[in-house]
C-alpha positions as CSV (number, residue, x, y, z in Angstrom):
1,M,65.5,210.4,181.1
2,S,68.1,212.9,180.3
3,L,66.3,214.4,177.3
4,P,63.0,213.7,175.5
5,P,63.2,210.8,172.9
6,I,64.1,211.6,169.3
7,E,61.2,210.6,167.0
8,I,61.2,210.0,163.2
9,E,58.1,209.0,161.3
10,T,58.6,207.5,157.8
11,A,55.1,208.9,156.9
12,P,52.1,210.5,158.7
13,Q,49.8,208.3,160.8
14,P,52.3,205.5,161.7
15,R,51.0,202.0,162.0
16,A,53.9,200.5,163.9
17,T,56.7,201.7,166.3
18,V,60.3,200.6,166.6
19,L,61.7,201.7,170.0
20,L,65.5,201.5,169.9
21,M,67.8,202.1,172.9
22,H,71.4,203.2,172.5
23,G,74.4,201.9,174.3
24,L,76.5,203.2,177.2
25,G,77.8,206.7,176.8
26,A,75.9,207.4,173.6
27,D,72.5,209.1,173.2
28,G,69.3,208.9,171.1
29,N,71.1,210.3,168.0
30,D,73.4,207.2,167.8
31,F,71.1,205.1,165.7
32,V,69.1,207.8,163.9
33,P,71.1,207.1,160.7
34,I,69.7,203.6,160.4
35,V,66.3,205.0,159.4
36,R,67.8,206.1,156.1
37,E,69.3,202.7,155.5
38,M,66.0,200.8,156.0
39,D,63.0,200.3,153.7
40,L,59.9,199.3,155.6
41,T,57.5,200.6,153.0
42,A,55.6,197.3,152.9
43,V,54.8,197.8,156.6
44,G,53.3,201.2,156.1
45,P,54.2,204.3,158.1
46,V,56.6,203.6,161.0
47,R,57.5,205.7,164.0
48,F,61.1,205.2,165.2
49,V,61.6,206.3,168.8
50,F,65.2,206.8,170.1
51,P,65.1,207.5,173.8
52,N,68.0,209.1,175.8
53,A,69.2,207.2,178.8
54,P,69.5,208.9,182.2
55,I,72.9,210.5,183.1
56,M,74.5,208.6,186.0
57,P,78.0,207.8,187.4
58,V,79.4,204.5,185.9
59,T,81.6,202.5,188.2
60,I,83.7,200.8,185.6
61,N,84.5,204.2,184.1
62,G,85.8,205.6,187.4
63,G,82.5,207.0,188.4
64,M,82.3,209.4,185.4
65,R,78.7,210.6,184.7
66,M,77.4,209.7,181.3
67,P,74.2,208.4,179.6
68,A,73.6,204.9,180.9
69,W,70.6,202.6,181.4
70,Y,72.3,201.1,184.5
71,D,75.6,201.0,186.2
72,I,78.4,198.7,185.1
73,L,80.0,197.5,188.3
74,G,82.9,195.5,186.8
75,T,84.1,193.5,183.8
76,D,82.2,190.4,184.7
77,L,78.8,191.4,183.4
78,A,77.1,188.3,184.8
79,K,78.2,188.1,188.4
80,R,77.9,191.8,189.4
81,E,74.7,193.4,188.0
82,D,73.0,196.7,188.9
83,E,69.6,195.2,189.5
84,A,68.1,198.4,190.9
85,G,69.3,200.4,187.9
86,L,68.0,197.8,185.4
87,R,64.6,197.7,187.0
88,Q,64.4,201.5,187.1
89,S,65.2,201.9,183.5
90,R,62.7,199.1,182.6
91,A,60.0,201.3,184.2
92,L,61.1,204.2,181.9
93,I,60.9,202.0,178.9
94,E,57.5,200.6,179.9
95,A,56.3,204.2,180.1
96,L,57.5,204.8,176.5
97,I,55.6,201.7,175.4
98,A,52.5,203.0,177.2
99,N,52.9,206.3,175.4
100,E,52.9,204.6,172.0
101,K,49.8,202.7,172.9
102,A,48.1,205.9,174.0
103,R,48.9,207.3,170.6
104,G,47.1,204.4,168.9
105,I,49.9,201.9,168.3
106,A,48.8,198.5,169.6
107,A,51.4,196.5,171.6
108,D,51.6,193.8,168.9
109,R,52.7,196.6,166.4
110,I,55.6,197.6,168.6
111,V,59.2,196.3,168.3
112,I,61.5,197.0,171.3
113,A,65.2,197.0,170.3
114,G,68.6,198.0,171.6
115,F,72.4,198.0,171.2
116,S,74.7,196.9,174.0
117,Q,73.2,198.2,177.2
118,G,70.1,199.0,175.1
119,C,70.1,195.3,174.1
120,A,70.0,194.3,177.7
121,M,67.1,196.7,178.3
122,A,65.2,195.4,175.3
123,L,65.5,191.8,176.4
124,L,64.8,192.6,180.1
125,T,61.7,194.6,179.3
126,G,60.4,192.8,176.2
127,L,60.3,189.3,177.8
128,R,58.5,190.7,180.9
129,H,56.0,193.0,179.1
130,A,52.4,192.2,179.9
131,E,51.1,192.4,176.3
132,R,52.3,190.6,173.2
133,L,54.9,192.7,171.3
134,A,55.7,192.4,167.7
135,G,59.3,191.5,168.3
136,I,62.4,192.0,170.4
137,V,65.8,193.0,169.0
138,G,69.2,192.6,170.8
139,L,72.3,193.9,169.1
140,S,75.8,193.4,170.5
141,G,74.5,192.8,174.0
142,Y,73.3,190.2,176.5
143,L,70.4,189.0,178.7
144,P,70.6,190.7,182.1
145,L,69.3,189.1,185.3
146,A,69.3,185.9,183.4
147,G,68.7,183.7,186.4
148,M,65.4,185.5,187.1
149,T,64.0,185.6,183.6
150,A,62.2,182.3,183.6
151,A,60.3,183.2,186.8
152,E,59.6,186.8,185.8
153,R,58.8,186.6,182.1
154,H,55.2,187.3,181.1
155,P,53.2,184.6,179.3
156,A,52.1,187.2,176.8
157,N,55.6,187.2,175.2
158,N,56.4,183.5,175.5
159,Q,56.4,183.2,171.7
160,T,57.5,186.7,170.7
161,P,60.2,186.5,167.9
162,V,63.6,187.7,168.9
163,F,66.4,189.0,166.6
164,M,69.9,188.8,168.1
165,A,73.2,189.8,166.4
166,H,76.8,190.1,167.5
167,G,80.3,190.8,166.3
168,L,82.8,187.9,166.4
169,R,85.5,190.4,167.4
170,D,83.5,192.2,170.1
171,G,85.9,193.2,172.9
172,V,83.2,194.8,175.1
173,V,80.6,192.1,175.3
174,P,82.4,188.8,174.5
175,I,80.7,186.6,171.9
176,G,80.4,183.8,174.5
177,R,78.2,186.0,176.7
178,A,76.0,186.7,173.7
179,T,75.6,183.1,172.6
180,A,74.8,182.1,176.2
181,S,72.1,184.7,176.2
182,R,70.8,183.5,172.8
183,D,70.6,180.0,174.2
184,A,68.9,181.2,177.4
185,V,66.2,183.1,175.4
186,A,65.7,180.1,173.0
187,A,65.3,177.8,176.0
188,L,62.4,179.9,177.2
189,G,60.6,179.0,173.9
190,N,61.0,182.2,172.0
191,P,62.0,181.8,168.4
192,V,65.4,183.4,168.0
193,E,67.0,184.5,164.8
194,W,70.7,184.7,165.4
195,H,73.3,186.5,163.2
196,E,77.1,187.0,163.7
197,Y,79.4,189.2,161.8
198,P,83.2,189.8,161.4
199,M,83.1,193.1,163.4
200,E,83.9,194.5,166.8
201,H,81.4,196.2,169.2
202,S,79.5,198.0,166.4
203,V,77.0,197.5,163.6
204,C,77.5,196.8,159.9
205,M,75.4,197.2,156.8
206,E,74.8,193.5,156.4
207,E,73.4,193.5,159.9
208,I,71.1,196.4,159.1
209,A,69.9,194.5,156.0
210,D,69.2,191.4,158.0
211,L,67.3,193.4,160.6
212,N,65.3,195.1,157.9
213,A,64.2,191.8,156.5
214,W,63.2,190.5,159.9
215,L,61.2,193.7,160.7
216,L,59.3,193.3,157.5
217,R,58.3,189.8,158.6
218,V,57.3,190.6,162.2
219,L,55.5,193.8,161.2
220,A,53.9,192.5,158.1
221,P,50.2,193.6,157.9
222,A,47.8,191.0,159.0
């Protein structure tokens, strides 16, 4: 990755981790402010991990080098996908999950989340992870390598809850691609909580509140 992840702990000795990947051209700082907007006190101490994507040339942006989890080859996100890049970044995220487990956070206390490209990585990685996760979050993104997901998904996460949200006016990832991804994930058997908001390719306070409520449920102490 381009830089070490940014980490914020709500209190010492965290009992859960939220791993949140940023979108194309952003960095780990992008979603740090949401920590101030959330109240996960009922869960206990939580570690938020905001990784920084590798720097790479992005085809759709004229080959400009920028933080990206994978290359964007064209405007049709479904027909032309950077499979190699997706799988390489999945390995990076798997290493971050392994690091959390090494620090004492069980897999079923880890939520993997992301926005836009980060959403794609959360869905790609979470559905294939070999141990049950607490949850998967996809914001303003889509399911990559959709045609391969049923064959490659891991049984450990067959029933893992998924939170998906999207803007009705999103001009970057059209709402139709997001709803198709929602339906594909639901068809796999995962319980999907879906939200849509009158916004563009962004986040809003209502969305953060809905996500906060969902996190309290999936990370509720046993």
